[in-house]
MIDOSE-881740 format. One line per field, with one value per residue: x, y, z of N, C-alpha, C in turn; residue number from 1. Coordinates in nm, 2 decimals. Layout:
BEGIN
n_c1 = c(X_...)
n_c2 = c(Y_...)
n_c3 = c(Z_...)
ca_c1 = c(X_...)
ca_c2 = c(Y_...)
ca_c3 = c(Z_...)
c_c1 = c(X_...)
c_c2 = c(Y_...)
c_c3 = c(Z_...)
torba = c(NUM_...)
//
This chain:
BEGIN
n_c1 = c(5.51_5.49_5.43_5.17_5.04_5.05_4.89_4.63_4.59_4.57_4.34_4.17_4.15_4.05_3.80_3.69_3.69_3.51_3.28_3.26_3.22_2.96_2.80_2.81_2.72_2.41_2.37_2.52_2.38_2.12_2.18_2.28_2.06_1.85_1.97_2.23_2.19_1.93_2.02_2.22_2.04_1.87_2.05_2.13_1.88_1.82_1.92_1.76_1.44_1.16_0.84_0.73_0.56_0.66_0.96_1.27_1.42_1.72_1.84_2.05_2.19_1.97_1.75_1.86_1.95_1.68_1.59_1.75_1.70_1.46_1.26_1.07_0.92_1.08_1.33_1.24_1.05_1.07_1.33_1.43_1.24_1.33_1.60_1.54_1.40_1.58_1.80_1.70_1.56_1.75_2.01_1.87_1.71_1.93_2.10_1.90_1.86_2.11_2.11_1.89_1.96_2.19_2.08_1.91_2.10_2.19_2.02_1.84_1.85_1.58_1.40_1.52_1.49_1.20_1.15_1.31_1.18_0.93_1.03_1.14_0.92_0.75_0.89_0.85_0.58_0.52_0.40_0.14_0.04_0.07_-0.12_-0.36_-0.34_-0.20_-0.33_-0.57_-0.51_-0.43_-0.64_-0.85_-1.09_-1.33_-1.33_-1.07_-0.80_-0.60_-0.70_-0.94_-0.85_-0.74_-0.94_-1.11_-0.93_-0.95_-0.77_-0.80_-1.04_-1.17_-1.14_-0.82_-0.69_-0.46_-0.31_-0.34_-0.22_0.02_0.17_0.19_0.24_0.49_0.63_0.48_0.54_0.81_0.78_0.63_0.81_1.04_0.93_0.88_1.15_1.34_1.50_1.67_1.93_1.92_1.91_2.14_2.33_2.27_2.33_2.61_2.70_2.64_2.82_3.07_3.39_3.40_3.62_3.74_3.62_3.67_3.95_3.95_3.86_4.04_4.24_4.15_3.89_3.60_3.32_3.01_2.96_3.23_3.29_3.13_3.23_3.52_3.52_3.30_3.18_3.42_3.46_3.25_3.25_3.21_2.93_2.82_2.86_2.71_2.47_2.45_2.44_2.20_2.02_2.05_1.94_1.69_1.57_1.53_1.40_1.14_1.03_0.81_0.60_0.47_0.30_0.14_0.01_-0.12_-0.26_-0.24_-0.06_0.09_0.17_-0.06_-0.02_0.25_0.37_0.49_0.63_0.88_1.19_1.17_0.90_0.85_0.99_0.83_0.58_0.64_0.73_0.51_0.28_0.28_0.42_0.68_0.95_1.22_1.30_1.22_1.40_1.64_1.61_1.62_1.89_2.01_1.92_2.05_2.32_2.31_2.26_2.48_2.69_2.62_2.65_2.93_3.02_2.94_3.09_3.35_3.34_3.29_3.41_3.66_4.01_4.19)
n_c2 = c(9.73_9.46_9.47_9.59_9.38_9.18_9.30_9.31_9.05_8.97_9.11_8.98_8.72_8.79_8.87_8.63_8.48_8.63_8.58_8.30_8.28_8.40_8.22_8.00_8.13_8.13_7.86_7.83_8.01_7.89_7.65_7.73_7.85_7.65_7.42_7.43_7.64_7.55_7.30_7.40_7.54_7.35_7.19_7.37_7.42_7.17_7.16_7.29_7.39_7.41_7.52_7.65_7.86_8.01_8.17_7.98_7.78_7.71_7.40_7.23_6.91_6.79_6.69_6.48_6.31_6.23_6.13_5.87_5.76_5.79_5.79_5.54_5.45_5.51_5.38_5.12_5.05_5.25_5.30_5.03_4.94_5.12_5.06_4.78_4.83_5.02_4.85_4.63_4.77_4.96_4.83_4.64_4.76_4.88_4.65_4.52_4.71_4.71_4.45_4.45_4.64_4.52_4.29_4.41_4.52_4.31_4.26_4.34_4.67_4.79_4.64_4.66_4.95_4.96_4.81_4.94_5.17_5.08_4.97_5.19_5.39_5.35_5.49_5.76_5.80_5.71_5.80_5.86_5.62_5.46_5.56_5.52_5.25_5.06_5.08_4.99_4.72_4.61_4.64_4.63_4.48_4.25_4.34_4.43_4.36_4.15_4.03_3.92_3.74_3.57_3.47_3.34_3.14_2.99_3.02_3.20_3.28_3.50_3.84_4.01_4.28_4.42_4.68_4.79_4.61_4.50_4.29_4.29_4.53_4.67_4.50_4.52_4.79_4.77_4.62_4.79_5.01_4.90_4.83_5.09_5.19_5.20_5.43_5.72_5.62_5.35_5.40_5.54_5.32_5.14_5.30_5.31_5.05_4.99_5.14_5.04_4.95_4.73_4.58_4.53_4.31_4.11_4.10_4.00_3.75_3.63_3.65_3.47_3.47_3.29_3.28_3.45_3.55_3.62_3.80_4.02_4.07_4.14_4.30_4.45_4.58_4.71_4.89_5.06_5.22_5.50_5.53_5.32_5.44_5.67_5.54_5.41_5.63_5.75_5.54_5.54_5.80_5.77_5.58_5.69_5.91_5.80_5.71_5.80_5.65_5.46_5.60_5.71_5.49_5.36_5.57_5.72_5.88_5.85_5.54_5.24_5.07_5.14_4.99_5.06_5.27_5.50_5.68_5.93_5.96_5.98_6.22_6.41_6.37_6.45_6.72_6.84_6.76_6.74_6.97_6.99_7.12_7.14_6.88_6.73_6.84_6.72_6.46_6.49_6.54_6.31_6.14_6.26_6.22_5.94_5.88_6.02_5.86_5.61_5.70_5.76_5.51_5.39_5.56_5.46_5.21_5.25_5.49_5.72_5.63_5.81)
n_c3 = c(-4.06_-3.99_-3.71_-3.73_-3.88_-3.68_-3.51_-3.63_-3.66_-3.40_-3.31_-3.49_-3.37_-3.12_-3.19_-3.29_-3.06_-2.92_-3.06_-3.04_-2.77_-2.76_-2.88_-2.70_-2.46_-2.44_-2.38_-2.14_-1.98_-1.97_-1.87_-1.62_-1.49_-1.48_-1.40_-1.25_-1.05_-0.93_-0.83_-0.64_-0.47_-0.38_-0.22_-0.02_0.08_0.18_0.45_0.60_0.75_0.58_0.50_0.28_0.33_0.57_0.62_0.54_0.80_0.96_1.01_1.01_0.99_1.05_0.88_0.73_0.92_1.02_0.79_0.76_1.02_1.12_0.94_0.86_0.63_0.42_0.46_0.47_0.26_0.04_-0.03_-0.08_-0.29_-0.47_-0.51_-0.62_-0.85_-1.00_-1.03_-1.19_-1.41_-1.52_-1.59_-1.74_-1.94_-2.07_-2.14_-2.32_-2.51_-2.64_-2.73_-2.90_-3.09_-3.20_-3.31_-3.50_-3.68_-3.82_-4.02_-4.33_-4.48_-4.53_-4.38_-4.13_-4.08_-4.06_-3.83_-3.64_-3.61_-3.52_-3.27_-3.14_-3.12_-2.89_-2.68_-2.73_-2.70_-2.46_-2.22_-2.30_-2.40_-2.20_-2.01_-2.17_-2.27_-2.09_-1.84_-1.92_-1.99_-1.75_-1.59_-1.29_-1.31_-1.47_-1.72_-1.79_-1.99_-1.94_-1.70_-1.82_-2.02_-1.84_-1.69_-1.88_-1.95_-1.72_-1.52_-1.31_-1.06_-1.00_-1.07_-1.05_-0.88_-1.01_-1.03_-0.80_-0.62_-0.38_-0.45_-0.72_-0.83_-0.86_-1.04_-1.27_-1.33_-1.38_-1.61_-1.80_-1.81_-1.92_-2.18_-2.28_-2.30_-2.52_-2.64_-2.73_-2.67_-2.75_-3.03_-3.08_-3.02_-3.23_-3.46_-3.39_-3.42_-3.68_-3.80_-3.76_-3.87_-4.14_-4.20_-3.97_-3.87_-4.03_-4.02_-3.75_-3.75_-3.90_-3.72_-3.54_-3.41_-3.36_-3.33_-3.32_-3.07_-2.96_-3.14_-3.09_-2.82_-2.86_-3.07_-3.16_-2.92_-2.81_-3.02_-3.03_-2.79_-2.73_-2.79_-2.62_-2.40_-2.40_-2.42_-2.17_-1.99_-2.07_-2.02_-1.74_-1.70_-1.80_-1.64_-1.39_-1.47_-1.55_-1.32_-1.20_-1.28_-1.13_-0.97_-1.18_-1.29_-1.07_-0.97_-0.74_-0.49_-0.18_-0.36_-0.35_-0.04_-0.05_-0.25_-0.50_-0.45_-0.49_-0.48_-0.61_-0.61_-0.34_-0.27_-0.43_-0.28_-0.02_-0.08_-0.22_-0.12_0.15_0.21_0.30_0.23_0.28_0.38_0.15_-0.03_0.09_0.05_-0.23_-0.27_-0.19_-0.40_-0.60_-0.54_-0.57_-0.83_-0.95_-0.86_-0.98_-1.25_-1.25_-1.24_-1.46_-1.65_-1.59_-1.69_-1.97_-2.04_-2.20_-2.19_-2.25)
ca_c1 = c(5.39_5.48_5.35_5.03_4.98_5.03_4.78_4.52_4.57_4.53_4.20_4.08_4.12_3.96_3.67_3.65_3.66_3.38_3.16_3.24_3.15_2.83_2.72_2.81_2.65_2.28_2.37_2.57_2.27_2.01_2.23_2.29_1.92_1.77_2.03_2.33_2.13_1.85_2.10_2.28_1.94_1.83_2.15_2.11_1.75_1.82_1.98_1.66_1.30_1.09_0.72_0.68_0.48_0.74_1.10_1.35_1.48_1.84_1.84_2.16_2.18_1.84_1.68_1.95_1.93_1.56_1.57_1.80_1.69_1.32_1.16_1.06_0.88_1.19_1.41_1.18_0.99_1.11_1.49_1.43_1.18_1.42_1.72_1.50_1.37_1.70_1.89_1.63_1.53_1.86_2.08_1.78_1.69_2.06_2.13_1.80_1.88_2.23_2.08_1.80_2.04_2.29_2.01_1.86_2.19_2.21_1.90_1.84_1.82_1.43_1.34_1.57_1.42_1.06_1.15_1.36_1.07_0.84_1.07_1.17_0.80_0.70_0.96_0.81_0.46_0.52_0.31_-0.01_0.01_0.07_-0.25_-0.46_-0.32_-0.15_-0.43_-0.68_-0.45_-0.42_-0.75_-0.87_-1.22_-1.34_-1.31_-0.93_-0.76_-0.53_-0.81_-1.05_-0.78_-0.70_-1.07_-1.16_-0.84_-0.98_-0.66_-0.83_-1.19_-1.21_-1.04_-0.71_-0.67_-0.32_-0.26_-0.36_-0.18_0.14_0.23_0.20_0.25_0.63_0.64_0.41_0.61_0.93_0.75_0.59_0.92_1.13_0.87_0.91_1.27_1.42_1.50_1.79_2.04_1.91_1.95_2.29_2.40_2.23_2.42_2.76_2.72_2.62_2.93_3.19_3.47_3.37_3.75_3.79_3.56_3.75_4.09_3.92_3.83_4.18_4.33_4.11_3.77_3.53_3.19_2.94_2.98_3.36_3.30_3.06_3.32_3.63_3.53_3.17_3.18_3.53_3.45_3.14_3.23_3.13_2.79_2.78_2.87_2.60_2.35_2.46_2.38_2.06_1.96_2.03_1.85_1.55_1.53_1.48_1.28_1.02_0.99_0.67_0.51_0.39_0.18_0.04_-0.06_-0.21_-0.37_-0.23_0.06_0.18_0.11_-0.11_0.07_0.38_0.43_0.56_0.68_1.03_1.25_1.11_0.76_0.87_1.03_0.70_0.49_0.69_0.73_0.39_0.15_0.31_0.48_0.82_1.05_1.36_1.30_1.21_1.54_1.75_1.57_1.66_2.03_2.05_1.89_2.14_2.43_2.29_2.27_2.61_2.77_2.60_2.71_3.06_3.05_2.92_3.21_3.47_3.35_3.31_3.48_3.78_4.11_4.31)
ca_c2 = c(9.64_9.34_9.51_9.61_9.25_9.11_9.36_9.27_8.90_8.96_9.16_8.89_8.62_8.84_8.88_8.49_8.44_8.68_8.51_8.17_8.30_8.45_8.10_7.94_8.20_8.08_7.73_7.84_8.07_7.79_7.54_7.78_7.88_7.54_7.31_7.45_7.70_7.47_7.20_7.47_7.59_7.22_7.15_7.46_7.40_7.02_7.19_7.38_7.34_7.51_7.47_7.72_7.98_8.09_8.17_7.86_7.77_7.63_7.29_7.15_6.77_6.72_6.62_6.36_6.23_6.18_6.03_5.74_5.70_5.79_5.76_5.40_5.42_5.54_5.27_4.98_5.04_5.34_5.26_4.89_4.95_5.21_4.97_4.67_4.91_5.06_4.72_4.56_4.86_5.02_4.73_4.56_4.84_4.89_4.52_4.50_4.81_4.66_4.32_4.47_4.71_4.43_4.19_4.48_4.55_4.20_4.26_4.43_4.81_4.82_4.57_4.73_5.07_4.94_4.76_5.03_5.27_5.02_4.96_5.32_5.47_5.37_5.58_5.88_5.80_5.63_5.85_5.86_5.48_5.41_5.60_5.46_5.11_4.97_5.07_4.89_4.59_4.58_4.70_4.52_4.42_4.15_4.41_4.43_4.26_4.04_3.96_3.86_3.64_3.46_3.42_3.26_3.02_2.92_3.03_3.26_3.26_3.63_3.95_4.06_4.41_4.44_4.81_4.82_4.50_4.51_4.19_4.29_4.67_4.69_4.42_4.59_4.92_4.73_4.57_4.91_5.09_4.83_4.83_5.22_5.23_5.19_5.56_5.76_5.53_5.23_5.45_5.56_5.20_5.09_5.37_5.28_4.90_4.99_5.21_4.96_4.91_4.57_4.51_4.47_4.18_4.02_4.07_3.95_3.61_3.59_3.63_3.36_3.48_3.18_3.30_3.60_3.62_3.67_3.93_4.12_4.11_4.18_4.40_4.54_4.67_4.80_4.99_5.16_5.27_5.62_5.51_5.26_5.53_5.75_5.46_5.39_5.76_5.76_5.43_5.58_5.91_5.71_5.49_5.78_5.99_5.73_5.66_5.84_5.55_5.39_5.68_5.72_5.35_5.32_5.69_5.77_5.89_5.72_5.43_5.14_5.01_5.18_4.89_5.11_5.41_5.52_5.81_6.04_5.98_6.02_6.35_6.47_6.35_6.54_6.86_6.90_6.72_6.78_7.09_6.99_7.13_7.11_6.73_6.68_6.87_6.63_6.35_6.51_6.54_6.17_6.08_6.31_6.14_5.81_5.90_6.05_5.74_5.52_5.76_5.75_5.37_5.38_5.62_5.38_5.11_5.29_5.62_5.71_5.62_5.90)
ca_c3 = c(-4.11_-3.91_-3.60_-3.78_-3.91_-3.57_-3.43_-3.70_-3.63_-3.26_-3.32_-3.54_-3.26_-3.01_-3.24_-3.31_-2.92_-2.87_-3.13_-2.97_-2.64_-2.79_-2.91_-2.57_-2.36_-2.43_-2.31_-2.02_-1.91_-1.94_-1.76_-1.48_-1.44_-1.47_-1.35_-1.15_-0.93_-0.85_-0.74_-0.52_-0.37_-0.32_-0.13_0.08_0.16_0.26_0.58_0.66_0.76_0.50_0.46_0.17_0.38_0.65_0.58_0.58_0.93_0.96_1.12_1.01_0.94_1.10_0.78_0.69_1.04_1.02_0.66_0.78_1.13_1.18_0.82_0.84_0.50_0.33_0.48_0.45_0.15_-0.08_-0.06_-0.13_-0.41_-0.57_-0.56_-0.71_-0.97_-1.07_-1.08_-1.30_-1.52_-1.57_-1.67_-1.82_-2.06_-2.13_-2.23_-2.42_-2.61_-2.72_-2.80_-3.01_-3.19_-3.27_-3.40_-3.62_-3.75_-3.89_-4.10_-4.45_-4.44_-4.53_-4.27_-4.00_-4.06_-4.01_-3.71_-3.56_-3.58_-3.41_-3.14_-3.09_-3.10_-2.75_-2.60_-2.78_-2.66_-2.33_-2.12_-2.34_-2.41_-2.06_-1.96_-2.23_-2.31_-1.99_-1.74_-1.96_-1.98_-1.61_-1.50_-1.18_-1.31_-1.57_-1.85_-1.81_-2.09_-1.88_-1.63_-1.92_-2.07_-1.72_-1.66_-2.00_-1.95_-1.60_-1.42_-1.18_-1.04_-0.99_-1.11_-0.97_-0.88_-1.04_-1.01_-0.64_-0.55_-0.33_-0.51_-0.88_-0.89_-0.90_-1.16_-1.38_-1.34_-1.47_-1.75_-1.88_-1.83_-2.01_-2.30_-2.34_-2.28_-2.63_-2.69_-2.82_-2.64_-2.86_-3.17_-3.08_-3.03_-3.36_-3.54_-3.37_-3.47_-3.82_-3.85_-3.73_-4.00_-4.17_-4.21_-3.83_-3.85_-4.13_-3.95_-3.62_-3.78_-3.94_-3.59_-3.43_-3.36_-3.40_-3.34_-3.29_-2.92_-2.96_-3.24_-3.00_-2.70_-2.89_-3.18_-3.17_-2.80_-2.80_-3.14_-3.01_-2.65_-2.69_-2.80_-2.52_-2.27_-2.42_-2.39_-2.03_-1.93_-2.11_-1.95_-1.59_-1.67_-1.83_-1.52_-1.29_-1.53_-1.54_-1.19_-1.16_-1.35_-1.04_-0.93_-1.29_-1.30_-0.95_-0.95_-0.62_-0.42_-0.21_-0.42_-0.26_0.05_-0.08_-0.33_-0.61_-0.40_-0.54_-0.41_-0.69_-0.55_-0.20_-0.30_-0.46_-0.17_0.09_-0.13_-0.29_-0.06_0.30_0.21_0.39_0.12_0.34_0.37_0.02_-0.08_0.15_-0.04_-0.38_-0.27_-0.18_-0.52_-0.70_-0.52_-0.61_-1.00_-0.97_-0.84_-1.10_-1.37_-1.25_-1.26_-1.62_-1.71_-1.56_-1.77_-2.12_-2.08_-2.26_-2.11_-2.30)
c_c1 = c(5.39_5.39_5.20_4.97_4.94_4.89_4.63_4.48_4.51_4.38_4.11_4.04_4.04_3.82_3.61_3.61_3.52_3.25_3.13_3.17_2.99_2.74_2.71_2.72_2.50_2.27_2.40_2.45_2.16_2.05_2.24_2.15_1.85_1.83_2.13_2.27_2.03_1.91_2.16_2.16_1.88_1.92_2.14_1.97_1.73_1.88_1.88_1.52_1.22_0.97_0.64_0.59_0.57_0.89_1.18_1.42_1.59_1.82_1.96_2.14_2.05_1.76_1.74_1.94_1.80_1.54_1.63_1.78_1.53_1.22_1.16_1.01_0.99_1.29_1.37_1.12_1.04_1.25_1.49_1.35_1.26_1.52_1.67_1.47_1.48_1.79_1.83_1.61_1.65_1.95_1.99_1.75_1.82_2.10_2.02_1.83_1.99_2.19_1.98_1.88_2.13_2.21_1.95_1.98_2.24_2.10_1.92_1.80_1.68_1.36_1.40_1.51_1.29_1.06_1.21_1.26_0.97_0.91_1.09_1.04_0.76_0.77_0.91_0.65_0.42_0.40_0.17_-0.04_-0.01_-0.07_-0.36_-0.46_-0.30_-0.26_-0.54_-0.64_-0.46_-0.53_-0.80_-1.03_-1.21_-1.31_-1.16_-0.88_-0.70_-0.63_-0.90_-0.97_-0.76_-0.83_-1.12_-1.07_-0.87_-0.85_-0.68_-0.99_-1.24_-1.09_-0.94_-0.70_-0.52_-0.25_-0.26_-0.30_-0.04_0.22_0.29_0.26_0.39_0.67_0.59_0.49_0.73_0.89_0.71_0.72_1.02_1.08_0.89_1.05_1.37_1.42_1.61_1.91_2.03_1.93_2.09_2.37_2.38_2.32_2.57_2.78_2.73_2.75_3.07_3.26_3.45_3.52_3.79_3.74_3.64_3.89_4.05_3.92_3.96_4.25_4.27_3.98_3.68_3.39_3.13_2.96_3.12_3.37_3.24_3.16_3.44_3.64_3.42_3.17_3.30_3.52_3.35_3.12_3.17_2.97_2.73_2.77_2.75_2.47_2.33_2.39_2.25_1.98_1.94_1.94_1.70_1.50_1.47_1.36_1.14_0.97_0.86_0.55_0.41_0.28_0.08_-0.04_-0.16_-0.31_-0.35_-0.08_0.05_0.10_0.05_-0.01_0.21_0.45_0.51_0.62_0.84_1.07_1.19_0.97_0.76_0.90_0.89_0.59_0.52_0.69_0.61_0.27_0.18_0.37_0.61_0.93_1.20_1.39_1.30_1.35_1.64_1.72_1.63_1.82_2.07_2.02_2.01_2.27_2.43_2.32_2.41_2.71_2.76_2.66_2.86_3.11_3.04_3.05_3.33_3.46_3.37_3.37_3.61_3.89_4.22_4.29)
c_c2 = c(9.52_9.35_9.51_9.48_9.17_9.16_9.32_9.13_8.88_9.00_9.05_8.76_8.66_8.83_8.73_8.44_8.50_8.62_8.36_8.18_8.33_8.32_8.02_7.99_8.15_7.94_7.74_7.91_7.97_7.70_7.60_7.82_7.75_7.41_7.34_7.53_7.63_7.37_7.29_7.49_7.46_7.19_7.23_7.43_7.26_7.04_7.28_7.32_7.45_7.46_7.55_7.85_8.07_8.08_8.04_7.89_7.67_7.53_7.19_7.01_6.70_6.63_6.49_6.27_6.16_6.09_5.90_5.68_5.68_5.76_5.61_5.35_5.43_5.41_5.13_4.96_5.13_5.30_5.11_4.88_5.03_5.11_4.85_4.74_4.96_4.94_4.64_4.65_4.91_4.93_4.65_4.64_4.86_4.76_4.51_4.59_4.76_4.55_4.36_4.55_4.62_4.34_4.28_4.51_4.44_4.18_4.36_4.57_4.84_4.77_4.64_4.86_5.06_4.90_4.86_5.13_5.22_5.01_5.10_5.42_5.46_5.46_5.73_5.91_5.72_5.68_5.84_5.71_5.41_5.43_5.53_5.31_5.01_4.96_5.00_4.76_4.52_4.61_4.60_4.47_4.32_4.20_4.44_4.32_4.13_3.97_3.87_3.73_3.52_3.40_3.32_3.13_2.93_2.92_3.11_3.26_3.41_3.73_3.98_4.20_4.44_4.56_4.86_4.71_4.52_4.41_4.22_4.43_4.70_4.62_4.49_4.71_4.88_4.70_4.69_5.00_5.03_4.85_4.97_5.27_5.23_5.33_5.59_5.67_5.41_5.27_5.48_5.43_5.13_5.17_5.34_5.14_4.92_5.07_5.15_4.91_4.76_4.50_4.45_4.34_4.07_3.98_3.99_3.78_3.55_3.56_3.52_3.36_3.38_3.19_3.43_3.65_3.68_3.80_4.02_4.16_4.17_4.28_4.50_4.63_4.76_4.92_5.08_5.20_5.40_5.62_5.42_5.34_5.62_5.68_5.44_5.52_5.77_5.66_5.48_5.71_5.86_5.66_5.57_5.87_5.93_5.68_5.71_5.75_5.48_5.47_5.70_5.59_5.33_5.44_5.74_5.78_5.94_5.62_5.33_5.06_5.02_5.08_4.95_5.24_5.41_5.65_5.93_6.06_6.02_6.17_6.44_6.46_6.45_6.68_6.92_6.84_6.76_6.91_7.10_7.00_7.11_6.94_6.67_6.73_6.78_6.50_6.36_6.50_6.39_6.10_6.14_6.24_5.99_5.80_5.92_5.93_5.63_5.57_5.75_5.60_5.33_5.43_5.55_5.27_5.15_5.42_5.61_5.72_5.74_6.03)
c_c3 = c(-4.05_-3.78_-3.63_-3.82_-3.80_-3.49_-3.48_-3.69_-3.49_-3.26_-3.37_-3.46_-3.16_-3.06_-3.26_-3.16_-2.87_-2.94_-3.07_-2.84_-2.64_-2.81_-2.78_-2.47_-2.34_-2.35_-2.16_-1.92_-1.87_-1.86_-1.62_-1.41_-1.40_-1.42_-1.23_-1.03_-0.87_-0.78_-0.62_-0.43_-0.31_-0.21_-0.01_0.16_0.23_0.40_0.65_0.67_0.68_0.45_0.36_0.22_0.45_0.59_0.62_0.71_0.93_1.06_1.10_0.94_0.98_0.99_0.72_0.80_1.06_0.90_0.69_0.92_1.18_1.05_0.78_0.68_0.40_0.33_0.44_0.32_0.03_-0.12_-0.14_-0.28_-0.51_-0.62_-0.65_-0.84_-1.06_-1.12_-1.18_-1.42_-1.59_-1.65_-1.77_-1.95_-2.14_-2.21_-2.34_-2.54_-2.70_-2.80_-2.94_-3.13_-3.26_-3.36_-3.52_-3.72_-3.85_-4.03_-4.22_-4.41_-4.44_-4.40_-4.14_-3.98_-4.00_-3.86_-3.60_-3.51_-3.48_-3.27_-3.07_-3.05_-2.97_-2.66_-2.63_-2.72_-2.53_-2.23_-2.17_-2.35_-2.27_-2.00_-2.03_-2.24_-2.16_-1.86_-1.78_-1.95_-1.84_-1.52_-1.41_-1.19_-1.44_-1.71_-1.90_-1.90_-2.04_-1.78_-1.71_-1.97_-1.96_-1.70_-1.75_-1.99_-1.81_-1.50_-1.30_-1.17_-1.02_-1.02_-1.02_-0.99_-0.89_-0.99_-0.87_-0.56_-0.50_-0.40_-0.66_-0.91_-0.93_-1.03_-1.28_-1.42_-1.41_-1.61_-1.85_-1.90_-1.94_-2.17_-2.36_-2.33_-2.40_-2.69_-2.76_-2.79_-2.74_-2.99_-3.19_-3.09_-3.17_-3.47_-3.52_-3.44_-3.61_-3.89_-3.81_-3.86_-4.02_-4.16_-4.08_-3.81_-3.93_-4.06_-3.81_-3.64_-3.83_-3.81_-3.48_-3.39_-3.43_-3.41_-3.31_-3.16_-2.91_-3.04_-3.16_-2.90_-2.76_-3.00_-3.18_-3.05_-2.78_-2.90_-3.11_-2.87_-2.63_-2.69_-2.68_-2.40_-2.28_-2.38_-2.24_-1.95_-1.96_-2.04_-1.81_-1.58_-1.71_-1.72_-1.42_-1.34_-1.52_-1.42_-1.13_-1.21_-1.26_-0.99_-1.05_-1.31_-1.21_-0.93_-0.82_-0.56_-0.28_-0.28_-0.31_-0.18_0.00_-0.17_-0.44_-0.58_-0.43_-0.48_-0.49_-0.63_-0.42_-0.18_-0.32_-0.34_-0.05_0.04_-0.16_-0.22_0.09_0.29_0.30_0.27_0.17_0.34_0.24_-0.06_-0.03_0.06_-0.18_-0.37_-0.26_-0.31_-0.63_-0.68_-0.58_-0.77_-1.03_-0.97_-0.96_-1.23_-1.37_-1.28_-1.41_-1.70_-1.69_-1.66_-1.94_-2.15_-2.14_-2.17_-2.15_-2.21)
torba = c(1_2_3_4_5_6_7_8_9_10_11_12_13_14_15_16_17_18_19_20_21_22_23_24_25_26_27_28_29_30_31_32_33_34_35_36_37_38_39_40_41_42_43_44_45_46_47_48_49_50_51_52_53_54_55_56_57_58_59_60_61_62_63_64_65_66_67_68_69_70_71_72_73_74_75_76_77_78_79_80_81_82_83_84_85_86_87_88_89_90_91_92_93_94_95_96_97_98_99_100_101_102_103_104_105_106_107_108_109_110_111_112_113_114_115_116_117_118_119_120_121_122_123_124_125_126_127_128_129_130_131_132_133_134_135_136_137_138_139_140_141_142_143_144_145_146_147_148_149_150_151_152_153_154_155_156_157_158_159_160_161_162_163_164_165_166_167_168_169_170_171_172_173_174_175_176_177_178_179_180_181_182_183_184_185_186_187_188_189_190_191_192_193_194_195_196_197_198_199_200_201_202_203_204_205_206_207_208_209_210_211_212_213_214_215_216_217_218_219_220_221_222_223_224_225_226_227_228_229_230_231_232_233_234_235_236_237_238_239_240_241_242_243_244_245_246_247_248_249_250_251_252_253_254_255_256_257_258_259_260_261_262_263_264_265_266_267_268_269_270_271_272_273_274_275_276_277_278_279_280_281_282_283_284_285_286_287_288_289_290_291_292_293_294_295_296_297_298_299_300_301_302_303_304_305_306)
//
């Protein structure tokens, strides 16, 4: 009887494992098809010359050498623009998400809900509103909202072509991206702050906390580290996912005078306009490493030490 009982128990465990594997299999399959395999293929193609017509030709590190030694546009414009954009938009959207989440947490539930929906909604309609709203605001004629206001105030004597300007395009990209960056990371932080145990704040003030700033540093942030990490990852992903906004605003790739040209746009230009897929793959690998290093830094700050 004991042997039979063990056998039945073992069969039940095997059945449970098979069911678990059955639930996990679709995710593993989708992850392999749409993420793992494309990454491996991109890495392999980055060592080849491939024009999408003839079979790939192995060239070793030639694409990477050309990228850092011969591609003046990449070194002088694209890399500089990407670093500026990432440094401002990434931390900017992250800090802004936390600040807005903390401020909303201080309000009454009804007011908080309404404001949270208003702040969150641009992240859902960013592409549509960008095309309809922001191009009208920054239109380069007197009908553009901003030009119209500046002309009426006498601050300018003729319309400024904002979206074709080397001076203004990157700044406008940053403004539009920050405006539409309050997405799920913002909601996660808000949920985390609202669920912090109130007794911790009471204990903190007994132990010597004197103001809201110390409350945030010593209680709020340590209590919501998982949400902070999630918000950091979403800010990183969102920063590079929105990198095509310069092309959408200006209507051209490359952007005028490469003023808003980022690595993502450079990849698209070489891959789908010049059909140099090997070189585009090398750019993709560099971007992947860049994102990985930033993600590791975020994990070091907010990841679990357990």
